N, C-alpha and C positions, 0 to 999 in steps of 0.2 A: 528876864532873860531874854536874849534875841538869837534866835539860831539863823544861820546864814550858809550860802554857797557861793562861792567865786570860782571865776575862770580866772587861770595863771597863763601869762605868755610866756615864749621860750626866754624872753628877757627876766622874767621873774615879776614883771609888774602884771597887777589887776586889772583885766580888761573887762569884767562884768561881776555884777552882785546883784544877788537875789534873795531876799528876806523869805526864808521857808517855814519859820514860826513867827509869828510878830511877839514883840515885848508889850502890845495893847497902847504902844506911844507912837505916833506915826514919828515925830521927831527923834527918838533914839533909833527907830528903825532906819531913818533916812541918813543918821549921822552915823551908824554902824557903818553903811556901806559908801558914805563920803570918806570915812576914815581908812578904810581898806582901798579905795580907788586912788586917793591922793597920797597917802605914805606908807603902805605896805609893800616891801620888796621881798619877795620869797625867794629862795634858791630852787630853779625851775627842777621839775620833774625830767628824768633822763631816760633815755630807751636803753636796750640792752646794749647798745654800743656806747654808752655814755654820752650821746648827742642830746641837748635840752629839747623837750617836746613840751605842747601847750599841757596843761595839768588842772586839778580841780582840787579846791580845799573846801571842806564844810566843817562847821563847829558852833559854838555859842560862844555869846558873851553875857556878861552880867555886869550891868552897869550900876553903881552904888553912888547916891548922892552925897557931896561933901557934909 
């Protein structure tokens, strides 16, 4: 399991990724951030007027070998 923190732009694209707790595998940690940066598009956070604002997402992923 790898824990992460990503910053999300007003466009919904990930602008940065940080591993907050390593999986113990550098390749899994790096791959997790690469997937978020290259493939994830979020519905951006919104302010009280409904305008998109930068946001943050935290969580974890569990990788299973086939």
